C-alpha positions, 0 to 999 in steps of 0.5 A: 459820064466821062469828064470833058472839061476842067474849070480852074479858079484863078487867084490863089489856084493858078497863081498865088496872088492871095499871098501878095494881096494879103502882104500888101495890106499887112504892110499898110496896116503895120505902117498905121500901128495895127495888125490885119485880122486874119479871120476878117481877111478870110471872108474876102478870099474868092469873092467880091462885095463881102461885108467886111471892108479892110479900109473902113476897118483901118479907119476905125482903128486909127480913128480918122478918115484916110485917103482911100484913093491914094491907098488903093493906088499904092496897094495896087502898085505893091500887089503888082510888084509882088504878084509879078514874081509868081509863076503857075502853081505846082502841078498846073503846067502838067494838068494843062498839058495832059488836058490838051493831050486828052482833048479836054476843054479848060476854062478859068472861072474867077470872081476877079476881072478879065483885065487882071487875069489877062495881065498875068496870062500875058506875062506867063505866055498862057493867053491861048491855053483856055477855051473860056474865061468867065470873070465877075468883072466887079459884078457882086451878084455873079461872084462866088459863092454864087454858082453863076460863074460856073453855070456860065462856064459850063454853058460856054463849054457846052458841058453838063455839071457832071462832065466837069471838075472844078479846082478851087482854093477857097471856101467861097469857090468850093461852095460856088462850084458845088452849087452848080453841081460840079465836083470840086477839088480844093488845092489851098495856097499858103493863105487858104491852107489855114482855112477849113476846106473840108466841104470840097469833094477832094482836098489836095496839098498840091496838084502834084500829089495827084496827076490828072490821069489818076484823078480822071480814073476816079470817075 
């Protein structure tokens, strides 16, 4: 069947919000005299409700309770400061332009919140670029690596799984797309390039490596 739609993860794939998020937590940990463990942080990427809690871990390291509400406010402010410096990742603009030229449907499929996504789409003037936006909005039962978000996106676009291509940057995202039966292209960012993402159907260093026209030709 011909490809009729492209399904994009948001954090770390469309925009590199993963690096700012980790940096904000690294700064917090260092202020308390500790390092943020990379292998533990990796379990948080691309999902919500993961069993490891960086706040609880930091409290264990310092040996006392911390003001979590104050930490959350401070981390959010810092994360916004850093994320607001980020543009669309390499190749995204070209993919969206080619998708529009070909009449392909496009959707965002994210474990994040619609509010977070909308904030960045607005500042990048990309609010109207999507036929659907599907977000977990804090619901861990729908978040990746579960296939629920992808199933919802396919339904919203009226597509069968083999009529779409998913683009992901994390193992949780790859597993979610494949569980929904969607061919998945992994495009790691500076954080997830350290992960093993070979479960993906195709692994690229950047979307600039493979124009959409050439990717579609493979189908």
